[in-house]
C-alpha positions in Angstrom: 18.9 -48.0 38.3 17.1 -48.5 34.9 19.1 -50.1 32.0 20.9 -47.6 29.8 19.6 -46.9 26.3 20.8 -49.4 23.8 23.0 -46.9 21.9 24.9 -46.1 25.0 25.5 -49.6 26.2 29.3 -50.3 26.1 30.1 -53.5 24.3 33.9 -53.6 24.5 35.4 -53.5 27.9 32.1 -52.6 29.6 33.8 -52.5 33.0 35.3 -49.1 31.9 31.8 -47.8 31.2 29.8 -45.4 33.4 26.2 -44.2 33.1 26.3 -42.2 36.3 25.5 -38.6 35.4 28.0 -37.2 38.0 30.8 -38.9 36.1 29.5 -37.8 32.7 28.9 -34.2 33.8 32.4 -33.9 35.3 34.0 -34.9 32.0 31.7 -32.7 29.9 32.4 -29.8 32.2 36.2 -30.1 32.2 36.6 -30.5 28.4 36.8 -27.3 26.3 36.1 -29.0 22.9 33.6 -31.6 21.7 33.3 -33.2 18.3 29.9 -33.5 16.6 29.3 -36.3 14.0 26.3 -36.4 11.7 25.4 -37.2 8.1 25.3 -34.0 6.0 24.3 -33.4 2.4 27.7 -34.7 1.2 28.0 -37.7 3.6 29.3 -38.3 7.2 31.3 -35.5 8.8 32.6 -34.8 12.3 33.4 -31.2 13.4 35.0 -29.8 16.6 33.3 -27.0 18.5 33.1 -25.5 22.0 30.2 -26.6 24.3 28.8 -26.0 27.7 26.5 -28.0 29.9 23.6 -26.3 31.7 21.7 -28.9 33.8 20.7 -31.7 31.6 21.4 -29.9 28.4 24.5 -29.5 26.2 24.7 -26.2 24.3 26.7 -25.4 21.2 26.8 -22.2 19.1 28.0 -20.8 15.9 27.2 -18.8 12.8 23.5 -18.7 11.9 24.6 -19.8 8.4 26.7 -22.7 9.7 26.1 -25.8 7.6 26.5 -28.0 10.7 24.1 -26.0 12.9 21.6 -25.7 10.0 21.6 -29.5 9.5 21.4 -30.3 13.2 18.5 -27.8 13.7 16.5 -29.9 11.2 16.4 -32.6 13.8 18.8 -35.2 12.3 20.5 -37.8 14.5 23.8 -36.6 15.9 26.6 -38.1 18.0 28.8 -35.9 20.3 32.1 -37.2 21.6 34.3 -35.6 24.2 37.8 -36.9 25.2 40.3 -36.0 27.9 43.8 -37.6 27.7 45.4 -38.1 31.1 48.5 -40.1 30.4 50.4 -42.2 27.8 50.7 -45.8 28.9 54.0 -47.5 27.9 54.3 -51.3 28.2 57.2 -53.6 27.5 55.4 -54.9 24.4 54.0 -52.7 21.6 50.7 -54.6 21.8 50.0 -53.4 25.4 50.7 -49.7 24.9 47.6 -47.5 25.6 46.4 -44.2 27.0 44.6 -43.2 30.1 41.5 -41.2 29.1 38.1 -40.1 30.1 35.5 -39.9 27.4 31.8 -39.2 26.9 29.5 -40.2 24.0 26.1 -38.5 23.6 23.4 -39.5 21.1 20.4 -37.4 20.2 18.8 -34.7 18.1 19.5 -31.0 18.6 16.9 -28.2 19.0 17.4 -24.6 18.1 17.1 -22.1 20.9 14.9 -19.2 19.9 14.0 -17.7 23.3 16.1 -14.6 23.7 16.6 -15.0 27.4 17.7 -18.6 27.1 19.9 -17.9 24.2 21.7 -15.1 26.0 22.1 -17.2 29.1 23.6 -20.1 27.0 26.1 -17.7 25.3 27.1 -16.3 28.7 27.6 -19.8 30.0 29.8 -20.7 27.1 32.1 -17.7 27.9 32.0 -18.5 31.6 33.1 -22.1 30.8 36.2 -20.8 28.9 37.1 -18.3 31.6 35.0 -17.8 34.8 34.0 -14.2 35.2 34.6 -13.3 31.6 31.0 -12.8 30.6 30.9 -9.7 32.9 34.2 -8.5 31.5 33.1 -8.0 27.9 30.1 -6.5 26.0 27.2 -9.0 25.6 25.9 -9.7 22.1 23.8 -6.9 20.6 20.7 -7.6 18.5 22.6 -7.9 15.2 25.1 -10.3 16.7 22.3 -12.3 18.3 20.6 -12.8 15.0 23.9 -13.8 13.4 24.4 -16.5 16.0 22.7 -19.9 16.3 22.5 -21.7 19.6 21.4 -25.4 19.7 20.7 -27.6 22.7 21.0 -31.4 22.9 19.7 -33.5 25.8 22.2 -35.6 27.8 19.6 -38.3 28.3 21.5 -40.7 26.0 25.0 -40.4 27.3 27.7 -42.7 28.6 31.3 -42.3 29.8 34.3 -44.6 29.3 37.4 -44.3 31.4 40.8 -46.0 31.4 43.2 -45.4 34.3 46.2 -47.0 35.9 49.4 -48.7 34.8 50.0 -50.9 31.7 48.3 -54.2 31.8 50.4 -56.9 33.4 52.5 -58.8 31.0 53.0 -62.5 31.3 55.9 -65.0 30.8 59.0 -63.7 29.2 57.4 -60.4 28.3 57.4 -59.4 32.0 61.2 -59.5 32.1 62.0 -57.7 28.8 64.6 -54.9 29.3 62.3 -52.1 28.3 60.9 -49.3 30.4 57.2 -49.4 31.2 55.0 -46.9 33.0 53.0 -43.7 32.6 53.8 -40.3 31.1 51.2 -37.9 32.5 49.7 -35.3 30.1 48.5 -32.1 31.7 46.8 -29.1 30.0 47.7 -25.8 31.6 47.0 -22.1 30.9 49.9 -19.9 29.9 50.4 -16.3 30.9 47.9 -13.9 29.4 49.1 -12.1 26.3 47.2 -8.8 26.0 46.0 -7.6 22.6 47.3 -4.4 21.2 45.3 -1.3 21.8 43.7 0.1 18.6 45.9 2.8 17.4 
C-alpha cells in the first residue's frame, strides 16, 4: 500500500489512524453533518453542512450565493471534518477521561458541478442519504431552483480516519484503587416518530 499523503499522516496516536477507504467511507456515509474549514475574505472559518459520498467524491450543496460555496468554487484549499461520538469514557482520574469516536479528515479543493444530470443526481443522493426513498417521494428541483442551488464536489483522495474505542486507559498505582466509578456511557442517535406538517389551509 502506498504511503498516505503528508497532510493525512497521523502524528499523535498514529495507531488509531486508518487510511483504508472502506473505514473512511463507512464513517462518511453514517454521518449526517460535516464541517468545512477554509480561509475566507475575513479570515479562517468552519461551517457545518450536509454531505453525501458518491464513489470517490464528496458532494455538498447550498445557495448559489452562499459565501462558503462561492469561495470554495474558486479552488481554495479546504479541510472537511466528520465526527461520530460513540461513548463517553469515564476514568477514575480526570486526566484519563475521554470519548470513543470515529472521525474523518479530508483535504482538497472543491469543484463546482455544472453538468445538469450530475447535479440532479447529487441532489437526489443527498436527500436519499437523509431518508432512503425520499427523493421519489417529493418533487425534484425545477429549473429555477436548480439555478439557485450550487453543488460542489471534493475528492476523497486525501482522507484519513481516526478511531478511539474501548474502555478507559488502565490506571496505575494508587489511581487504580480510587473509589470512583469508571466505565463507558454509550451515546446513540435515534430517529423519533415522524411529526407531519400541517396541510395548507
